[in-house]
Phi, psi and omega in degrees: 000127182283155180273136173241164179283130171263114187252126187235159182277147173232090177295331172206178185296324180301309179294322181296318179297322179291316178300319178296317181295327182275006168115006176294137177278335182209155180234143173243143187205166183241158175244126174050234190254013188253043176209172188269027171221072185295337185253018183271357184107304176060185187234146164280171178300319181293318178295319179298319180297315179295319182295316179297317177300317181297316179295316181297326178295335179266001183079019180259164178252157182230126180242128182264127180268122173231052194256025173288162166269099187289145169266173184303322181291344181276344191294313182296310178294329178292320178293322176297318178297318182299327177297334180267334185294325184304321182289343178286337179058048171292165180274355177179160176235132182262123182232161180247337188230153182300327182297320179287324175300315178299322178296318178299315183296328183270325183266336180222061183301141181093348180280122180299143181243130174248138183266124186296157172300338177297342179280355175060046178283113183239000183210161185288331180293317177296321178299319180292328176295317177298323177297318179297330177282348176120007181281146175258342183209146171240135175265109191291153175301145183287350183278000184280146174279171179300317180293325177291321176300317180297315183294316180294317180299324180287324191252354188285328181080012175210171183294147173240152180223145177225155171281138179241348185200141172127185184295150177237154180261148179287344181268160183297119181052028174084004183272086191252139178263339192301314184299314180297317183293319189268333185230349185084358179266118190276113178296329182275006170239016174087018187232042185294136177267359178056051176296342177295344179271354183281164173282148186229152177233164176243154180230129181278144190304319186269357178231066190290345180270354183254134174254132183251122174288139178239028180245172179262002177220186188280356188268353182097180181251124179270068193291333180263002191275094183291143164294166180279153178281136172214112180250021181306319186287351186237021185294326178298314179296323180292318177297320179293337182286347173097013178288153180267335186213140175241135197238136175260130176277151173143039180290341176259004176278167186273178182299315183296321177299310183300313181297317183295313185287314178300316179304312184298315182286327177296314179297319180295312182299317178297322178295317179296318181294321183276350181078018178265171183270123179297144175284126180302334182292333178301318178295319182300328182294338177296334177278352176268350174272159179306124182203162176253023193087160188236156172207164182271020177063227183253017183299326177226156179303136177079011184280330185289136178220144170265155173261106192271345188268339184190155174267356184291144170269161181239134173206116184284342184252150170247156179278126173273318181162190178215159177271124183278184183296342179265000179089009179264157181268122172266108187279136176242358178206163177299144180218164182228147170295134185089352180292147180249127184225175176252144183235128168262122182248145181306127174062017175264122182288350181246148172267125187261146169268127184231152176244135175277107184274328179219140181225120185225151171284172180290342176278354178099001181286130178289138183233151173265334183224154174232157184240151178297150180089000181245159177245136187230153166276130181222160168235134181233157174235114358286167177296156182244147176284155170305143179073011171295147181244129181256140181223166175215146179285131179300140181304130178077002183272132175252143179292139176243150176237109184240124182252000000 
């Protein structure tokens, strides 16, 4: 089984470092306002430079997203940014439109260009046109079947990439009008308000003053509310289809989500490559990450599903914190000395139960409790690796398994 790139989201440097530690081969991230996740935190130029250096030191790749649909007023500041991006030396830039690709080629020659899923590449001829314009990779539309992915990958003449996990948009390849129309927040400029997740009613033409519920409960029908994509069960077939990179969605998701999902797919991919049998529990952990229920998208006929009962996501676990590169605990929730938590450790196939045996401030003072937003010196049994992520089951929460 050939190796493919596992590409993970970096909403900020903190999440990116954790994703890298848990086995991502490459990270994608945005700078300021020129990408499709305006509310993910993003990076300044200085942060991006440090982050790229850090990834390169680990043998990882860094891809910069510049995939907005620019308006005329965006062109000058975008061109100014492109003049600075070249010195950052990312391993690629993700774009959606020919104008930005042309800008990259002229302002940062030699920088590899990847074409975003927003460009709706659904066939090999379109992929070859992008190649003639200077692209090295196309991120295929999520609406393609497995056989279509295989055909485009075979005939495109350049690398292909697909999404394998995460939230999906109700609009074709994410090109949605609803948010802009209803709230003024432009989804195609990275500021989606996600109206597809709201409850909806219908109105009959001759009774315009009446709203009709089309749900089975009082909350309405979430008719546009897609379940999340999960292609974990089909990774062997996807690898055989010839894609170069498999991508996890989630730059606005949290640390626990990133660690859980990257870990599961890294363990699976390594198992497939090594010819060993995957542990069924790796798959189960995907249901412990924030999700709306899962479906296989358009990989096979009839795979796409909406979640009709609610727009809420489900996650039974909360994040306690993580161990940073120096071995200290960065707390994200209240914690106690003697507390027992669960730990996900980089490249460890098992989830460990750990006890915090000692909790100290940086001055060395012993503490019984810790607060979120602080960093502590700790001792645990068993000891934890740097970048381990600690979680705890919410009180009274039972695990659910939704397929």
